[in-house]
PLY file of the C-alpha trace (Angstrom):
ply
format ascii 1.0
element vertex 368
property float x
property float y
property float z
element edge 367
property int vertex1
property int vertex2
end_header
34.55 -29.04 5.94
34.08 -32.21 7.95
30.68 -33.09 9.40
31.01 -34.33 12.99
27.35 -34.97 13.72
23.76 -33.86 13.44
21.30 -33.02 16.20
17.58 -33.45 15.51
15.45 -31.21 17.73
11.67 -31.00 17.80
9.95 -27.99 19.33
6.30 -27.12 19.89
5.17 -23.54 19.24
1.56 -22.63 20.13
-0.18 -20.55 17.47
-1.71 -17.21 18.42
-4.99 -18.47 16.90
-6.16 -21.65 15.14
-5.16 -21.87 11.48
-7.66 -23.76 9.32
-7.15 -24.95 5.76
-8.97 -27.44 3.56
-6.92 -30.27 5.08
-7.31 -29.47 8.77
-6.93 -27.04 11.68
-3.70 -26.34 13.54
-3.51 -24.89 17.05
0.22 -25.44 17.47
3.19 -26.11 15.22
5.53 -29.04 15.78
8.80 -28.03 14.13
11.89 -30.11 13.47
15.19 -28.26 13.63
18.44 -29.72 12.33
21.78 -28.65 13.83
24.77 -29.64 11.75
28.05 -29.59 13.69
31.23 -29.42 11.63
34.91 -28.97 12.34
34.58 -25.26 11.43
31.31 -24.43 13.21
27.64 -25.28 13.20
24.60 -24.51 11.10
20.82 -24.68 11.43
18.09 -26.07 9.24
14.31 -26.28 9.60
12.12 -29.01 8.17
8.88 -27.88 6.50
6.92 -31.06 7.21
3.78 -31.06 9.34
3.06 -33.43 12.20
0.78 -35.53 9.99
0.93 -36.42 6.25
-1.77 -33.95 5.20
-0.03 -31.35 3.05
2.36 -33.94 1.62
3.31 -37.57 2.20
6.03 -36.54 4.64
5.35 -36.26 8.37
7.41 -35.46 11.45
8.01 -38.95 12.83
8.84 -40.19 9.34
11.42 -37.44 8.83
13.06 -38.32 12.14
13.19 -41.98 11.15
14.55 -41.56 7.63
17.08 -38.98 8.85
18.53 -41.20 11.56
18.38 -44.44 9.53
19.50 -43.30 6.10
20.13 -39.63 5.36
22.59 -38.61 8.07
24.55 -41.90 7.91
24.88 -41.49 4.13
26.92 -38.34 4.66
29.58 -40.42 6.37
30.65 -41.51 2.89
31.85 -37.99 2.09
35.46 -37.13 2.81
34.31 -33.52 3.13
30.79 -32.18 3.15
29.64 -29.11 1.26
26.04 -28.10 0.69
26.12 -28.70 -3.08
27.12 -32.34 -2.44
24.29 -33.17 -0.06
21.49 -33.60 -2.62
23.55 -35.77 -5.03
24.68 -37.95 -2.13
21.11 -38.49 -0.91
19.58 -38.93 -4.37
19.55 -42.73 -4.15
16.91 -42.49 -1.43
13.54 -41.92 -3.07
11.39 -38.95 -2.01
11.74 -37.37 1.44
12.48 -33.97 -0.06
11.64 -32.03 3.10
13.95 -34.19 5.20
16.76 -33.83 2.67
16.17 -30.11 2.34
16.44 -29.51 6.08
19.74 -31.37 6.22
21.12 -29.48 3.22
19.97 -26.19 4.78
21.88 -26.89 8.00
25.05 -27.80 6.12
24.71 -24.72 3.90
24.26 -22.49 6.95
27.41 -23.91 8.56
29.36 -23.48 5.34
28.23 -19.89 4.80
28.87 -18.90 8.41
32.42 -20.20 8.05
32.88 -18.26 4.79
31.25 -15.11 6.19
28.62 -15.08 3.42
24.89 -14.50 3.91
22.15 -16.79 2.57
20.88 -13.94 0.43
24.23 -13.26 -1.20
24.81 -16.96 -1.88
21.39 -17.47 -3.46
21.59 -14.31 -5.58
19.39 -11.80 -3.74
18.98 -8.43 -5.42
16.95 -6.65 -2.71
17.53 -5.83 0.94
13.84 -6.19 1.82
10.80 -8.00 0.42
7.09 -7.23 0.23
5.14 -9.45 2.60
1.76 -11.06 2.28
-0.31 -12.94 4.82
-2.33 -16.14 4.64
-5.79 -16.04 6.22
-7.31 -19.36 7.25
-10.88 -20.53 6.84
-13.12 -18.84 9.41
-16.40 -19.70 11.14
-18.17 -16.75 9.52
-17.72 -14.01 6.94
-17.85 -11.21 9.56
-15.02 -12.96 11.44
-13.04 -13.14 8.20
-13.58 -9.47 7.44
-12.35 -8.49 10.91
-9.22 -10.61 10.44
-8.49 -9.15 7.00
-9.04 -5.62 8.31
-6.46 -6.25 11.03
-3.86 -7.49 8.53
-4.54 -4.58 6.18
-4.06 -2.19 9.10
-0.74 -3.90 9.89
0.41 -3.09 6.38
0.54 -6.47 4.67
0.99 -6.00 0.94
-1.21 -8.92 -0.10
-3.99 -11.03 1.38
-4.36 -14.76 0.66
-7.62 -16.48 1.58
-7.74 -20.22 2.17
-10.77 -21.70 0.41
-12.61 -25.01 0.12
-15.97 -26.11 -1.33
-18.62 -24.14 0.54
-16.15 -21.40 1.53
-15.00 -19.69 -1.65
-17.13 -17.31 -3.73
-18.99 -15.62 -0.88
-15.92 -14.90 1.29
-14.05 -13.55 -1.73
-17.00 -11.36 -2.72
-17.29 -10.02 0.85
-13.58 -9.14 1.03
-13.68 -7.40 -2.37
-16.77 -5.41 -1.45
-15.29 -4.36 1.89
-11.73 -3.52 0.80
-12.08 -2.64 -2.88
-10.33 -3.61 -6.07
-6.96 -2.16 -5.08
-6.35 -4.86 -2.47
-3.95 -7.51 -3.78
-5.99 -10.65 -3.20
-5.48 -14.32 -4.01
-6.92 -17.65 -2.90
-5.45 -21.03 -2.00
-7.43 -24.26 -2.36
-4.80 -26.80 -1.23
-6.05 -29.39 -3.79
-9.67 -29.24 -2.53
-11.41 -29.20 -5.95
-11.74 -31.35 -9.07
-11.88 -30.41 -12.72
-15.65 -30.89 -12.55
-15.68 -27.77 -10.35
-14.36 -25.58 -13.19
-17.72 -23.80 -13.74
-17.90 -22.99 -10.05
-14.28 -21.79 -9.88
-14.99 -19.58 -12.90
-17.32 -17.63 -10.61
-14.16 -16.23 -8.99
-13.04 -14.61 -12.25
-14.93 -11.30 -11.79
-13.08 -10.51 -8.55
-9.71 -9.72 -10.15
-7.68 -12.19 -8.10
-3.91 -12.37 -8.49
-4.22 -16.14 -8.72
-5.91 -19.30 -7.53
-3.37 -21.59 -5.89
-3.37 -25.38 -6.37
-7.10 -25.94 -6.93
-6.72 -29.58 -8.09
-4.81 -32.62 -6.75
-1.04 -32.35 -6.98
-0.62 -35.07 -9.61
-3.29 -33.62 -11.90
-1.04 -31.30 -13.88
-2.99 -31.84 -17.10
-6.19 -31.08 -15.21
-4.72 -27.74 -14.16
-3.88 -27.00 -17.79
-7.47 -27.71 -18.79
-8.79 -25.66 -15.87
-6.63 -22.71 -16.94
-8.28 -22.86 -20.35
-11.70 -22.61 -18.70
-11.06 -19.77 -16.26
-9.36 -16.38 -16.55
-7.96 -16.24 -13.00
-4.27 -17.24 -13.24
-3.61 -20.75 -11.94
-0.67 -21.02 -9.53
0.88 -24.40 -8.69
2.14 -25.28 -5.23
2.00 -28.98 -4.29
2.53 -30.02 -7.92
5.96 -28.35 -8.12
8.51 -30.66 -6.50
11.60 -29.83 -8.60
12.89 -27.61 -11.37
12.02 -30.39 -13.84
8.41 -30.58 -12.66
8.17 -26.80 -12.96
9.43 -26.96 -16.55
6.94 -29.71 -17.38
4.00 -27.82 -15.86
4.93 -24.65 -17.71
5.26 -26.48 -21.04
1.77 -27.96 -20.55
0.26 -24.55 -19.80
-0.75 -25.74 -16.33
0.21 -22.53 -14.53
0.83 -18.84 -15.00
2.44 -18.45 -11.55
4.50 -20.75 -9.30
4.69 -20.84 -5.52
8.17 -21.95 -4.45
8.46 -23.68 -1.08
12.07 -24.76 -0.50
11.19 -27.76 1.65
8.75 -29.08 -0.93
11.39 -29.07 -3.70
14.20 -30.49 -1.56
16.04 -27.40 -0.36
17.13 -23.88 -1.18
19.58 -24.83 -3.92
16.83 -26.61 -5.86
14.46 -23.73 -5.04
16.92 -21.41 -6.80
16.86 -23.70 -9.83
13.04 -23.60 -9.86
13.28 -19.80 -9.75
15.67 -19.82 -12.71
13.47 -22.12 -14.80
10.43 -19.94 -14.17
12.37 -16.77 -14.93
13.51 -18.23 -18.25
9.85 -18.78 -19.20
8.56 -15.42 -17.85
6.58 -17.17 -15.11
6.53 -15.05 -11.92
7.14 -16.76 -8.60
6.53 -16.05 -4.94
7.73 -17.67 -1.72
5.21 -19.84 0.08
5.19 -20.47 3.81
4.79 -23.46 6.12
4.35 -21.58 9.40
8.11 -21.48 9.85
9.95 -20.34 12.93
12.51 -17.57 12.60
15.04 -20.08 11.27
12.99 -20.96 8.18
11.68 -17.40 7.88
15.22 -15.99 7.60
16.05 -18.36 4.74
12.73 -17.68 2.98
13.38 -13.94 3.08
16.76 -14.50 1.46
15.17 -16.61 -1.27
12.33 -14.12 -1.82
14.89 -11.41 -2.57
15.84 -13.09 -5.88
14.82 -11.13 -8.99
11.90 -13.25 -10.26
10.06 -13.15 -6.91
7.81 -10.38 -8.16
4.73 -11.18 -6.05
4.48 -10.78 -2.26
4.99 -14.11 -0.51
3.82 -15.71 2.71
6.84 -14.33 4.57
4.72 -12.90 7.38
6.02 -11.39 10.60
6.73 -13.67 13.56
3.68 -12.43 15.47
1.34 -13.51 12.64
1.62 -17.03 14.05
3.62 -17.01 17.28
3.70 -14.96 20.45
7.21 -16.31 21.01
9.45 -17.16 18.07
12.62 -19.23 18.40
14.77 -16.35 17.17
14.71 -12.61 17.55
11.26 -11.79 16.09
10.88 -10.69 12.49
8.75 -7.55 12.19
6.93 -5.77 9.40
7.97 -2.29 8.31
5.75 -0.59 5.75
4.55 -3.91 4.39
8.11 -5.17 3.94
10.60 -7.23 5.88
14.38 -6.89 5.90
16.50 -9.69 4.47
19.08 -10.83 7.07
22.61 -9.86 6.13
24.70 -11.71 8.73
26.76 -14.79 7.86
24.65 -17.81 6.94
21.04 -17.41 7.96
21.95 -14.38 10.04
19.88 -15.73 12.93
19.94 -18.68 15.31
17.67 -20.04 18.03
17.74 -18.28 21.38
19.29 -20.97 23.64
16.94 -20.42 26.59
13.86 -20.62 24.35
15.15 -23.72 22.61
15.67 -25.44 25.95
12.20 -24.44 27.11
10.33 -25.42 23.95
12.22 -28.54 22.86
10.23 -31.79 23.17
12.84 -34.16 21.70
16.59 -34.03 21.07
18.83 -36.69 19.63
22.45 -36.66 18.48
23.68 -38.65 15.50
27.45 -38.86 15.21
28.95 -38.98 11.74
0 1
1 2
2 3
3 4
4 5
5 6
6 7
7 8
8 9
9 10
10 11
11 12
12 13
13 14
14 15
15 16
16 17
17 18
18 19
19 20
20 21
21 22
22 23
23 24
24 25
25 26
26 27
27 28
28 29
29 30
30 31
31 32
32 33
33 34
34 35
35 36
36 37
37 38
38 39
39 40
40 41
41 42
42 43
43 44
44 45
45 46
46 47
47 48
48 49
49 50
50 51
51 52
52 53
53 54
54 55
55 56
56 57
57 58
58 59
59 60
60 61
61 62
62 63
63 64
64 65
65 66
66 67
67 68
68 69
69 70
70 71
71 72
72 73
73 74
74 75
75 76
76 77
77 78
78 79
79 80
80 81
81 82
82 83
83 84
84 85
85 86
86 87
87 88
88 89
89 90
90 91
91 92
92 93
93 94
94 95
95 96
96 97
97 98
98 99
99 100
100 101
101 102
102 103
103 104
104 105
105 106
106 107
107 108
108 109
109 110
110 111
111 112
112 113
113 114
114 115
115 116
116 117
117 118
118 119
119 120
120 121
121 122
122 123
123 124
124 125
125 126
126 127
127 128
128 129
129 130
130 131
131 132
132 133
133 134
134 135
135 136
136 137
137 138
138 139
139 140
140 141
141 142
142 143
143 144
144 145
145 146
146 147
147 148
148 149
149 150
150 151
151 152
152 153
153 154
154 155
155 156
156 157
157 158
158 159
159 160
160 161
161 162
162 163
163 164
164 165
165 166
166 167
167 168
168 169
169 170
170 171
171 172
172 173
173 174
174 175
175 176
176 177
177 178
178 179
179 180
180 181
181 182
182 183
183 184
184 185
185 186
186 187
187 188
188 189
189 190
190 191
191 192
192 193
193 194
194 195
195 196
196 197
197 198
198 199
199 200
200 201
201 202
202 203
203 204
204 205
205 206
206 207
207 208
208 209
209 210
210 211
211 212
212 213
213 214
214 215
215 216
216 217
217 218
218 219
219 220
220 221
221 222
222 223
223 224
224 225
225 226
226 227
227 228
228 229
229 230
230 231
231 232
232 233
233 234
234 235
235 236
236 237
237 238
238 239
239 240
240 241
241 242
242 243
243 244
244 245
245 246
246 247
247 248
248 249
249 250
250 251
251 252
252 253
253 254
254 255
255 256
256 257
257 258
258 259
259 260
260 261
261 262
262 263
263 264
264 265
265 266
266 267
267 268
268 269
269 270
270 271
271 272
272 273
273 274
274 275
275 276
276 277
277 278
278 279
279 280
280 281
281 282
282 283
283 284
284 285
285 286
286 287
287 288
288 289
289 290
290 291
291 292
292 293
293 294
294 295
295 296
296 297
297 298
298 299
299 300
300 301
301 302
302 303
303 304
304 305
305 306
306 307
307 308
308 309
309 310
310 311
311 312
312 313
313 314
314 315
315 316
316 317
317 318
318 319
319 320
320 321
321 322
322 323
323 324
324 325
325 326
326 327
327 328
328 329
329 330
330 331
331 332
332 333
333 334
334 335
335 336
336 337
337 338
338 339
339 340
340 341
341 342
342 343
343 344
344 345
345 346
346 347
347 348
348 349
349 350
350 351
351 352
352 353
353 354
354 355
355 356
356 357
357 358
358 359
359 360
360 361
361 362
362 363
363 364
364 365
365 366
366 367
């Protein structure tokens, strides 16, 4: 398969409501799409990075720059391009996992479409649908939070995740437990907002029977997470700290986590995400698929990944209308708390051309 060129496309999707976490509030999502054009067809990728370097060091303008300057030109060295060769070819460039992952995803999609194989089949999916959870942002008040959770419960979501930060943690969790009972699958996500000194406070979450507390400490503080896990009974789940299969193995060996959130962009793509899954499975560490407010392109691939056997907890693979009134693809919908894994070749979906034209804010072509 010969790569002829790559198109970088940015689109802006307004959110149905503001989404607040410990590192900021989003009212719209700037998304970078990657279209890989080959001699046998084209494929699509989606970059997980945010507009600003808040969740990670990567940011949209930086991804555009490193892609046009280094990553796409590096693929010119390949006589033929296959997805499994993308990561080794780009390894000499340090970091930029989300940028690399989006490029690999587009090449993989093109390759699988040509072969007539779905993402799910290629990755090793064992289910035709996955249980879906939803992430609930920080609210202005507890009553507002309870109304939001009630709406998601009514929609059938299998698990509720509450974003927390200092000053918005124990009381919201207590209120949700009291309102919806112990049977509700409930977890919290701190996005690195706490320090080890907060261990006594975080231990106050233990009585609420949470599935997990996600990434309470800074991403580099893996040993701190291990110490925190010794001080609390709520299972610690790592997100930002897990950037590769090797980092997952290290964290597990240190006792820093009992659960792992796998975000393909964060680890450099879906092939590395599968390796993270395999490492965790070998150590009996359950995993779930995190979300980055993806469009239907990224959502399709996440559903395929979440259908692997060790994804035993509901992920953040929410329906399209959780975030967007208008998705870039045919909308993904919830059915009995589950969502179907696409079965068509490659991702099984692609952007609707008219919507892409309407929502695109930047397009550039890089010939290879």
